[in-house]
Each structure stands twice: as structure tokens, then as C-alpha cells.
C-alpha positions as CSV (number, residue, x, y, z in Angstrom):
1,M,104.3,88.1,131.9
2,Q,107.2,88.5,129.4
3,H,106.7,87.6,125.8
4,S,109.7,86.0,123.9
5,L,111.0,88.0,121.0
6,P,111.7,86.5,117.6
7,P,115.3,85.5,117.0
8,L,117.6,88.2,115.9
9,S,118.6,86.1,112.9
10,A,115.1,86.1,111.6
11,L,114.9,89.9,111.9
12,R,118.2,90.2,110.1
13,A,116.9,87.9,107.3
14,F,113.7,90.0,107.0
15,E,115.7,93.2,106.8
16,A,118.1,91.9,104.2
17,T,115.2,90.5,102.1
18,A,113.3,93.7,102.2
19,R,116.4,95.8,101.5
20,L,117.7,93.6,98.7
21,G,114.4,92.6,97.2
22,S,115.1,88.9,97.1
23,V,115.5,85.9,99.4
24,T,118.4,84.7,97.3
25,A,120.3,88.0,97.6
26,A,119.6,88.1,101.3
27,A,120.9,84.5,101.7
28,D,124.0,85.3,99.8
29,E,124.7,88.4,101.9
30,L,124.0,86.6,105.2
31,S,126.0,83.5,104.1
32,V,123.2,81.1,104.6
33,T,121.0,79.0,102.3
34,H,117.9,80.2,100.5
35,G,115.9,77.7,102.6
36,A,117.3,79.1,105.9
37,V,116.1,82.6,105.0
38,S,112.7,81.2,104.0
39,R,112.4,79.4,107.3
40,Q,113.3,82.5,109.2
41,L,110.7,84.5,107.3
42,K,108.1,81.8,108.0
43,S,108.9,82.0,111.7
44,L,108.3,85.7,111.6
45,D,105.0,85.2,109.8
46,E,103.9,82.8,112.6
47,Y,105.2,85.1,115.4
48,F,103.4,88.2,114.1
49,G,100.4,86.3,112.7
50,V,100.6,88.0,109.3
51,A,102.2,87.2,106.0
52,L,105.3,89.3,105.5
């Protein structure tokens, strides 16, 4: 049985947030809204079952 992987965009959002230290800075770098990055991080929280 194959498990689906999280979207690459969510992983990019996580990496940028961790590297830059802020959701706002990550959103600016990725040219998306703050809310979009927050939603992507929430999807990773749910995927992995832990708060990131």
C-alpha cells in the first residue's frame, strides 16, 4: 500500500519558514500570502500528527 506524500509546496513553505524564522518572510519569499503559508503548515501538522 502506498502512502501519499505531502504536497511539495507545503514542504517548501515549512523549509522557508524554518530558515527565515517567520511565516511572513516565508510568504514574501515564496510570493504567496501569509494565510497560504499558514494553511500549508497546518496541512503538514495534520499529515505528521504533530505541531511543527
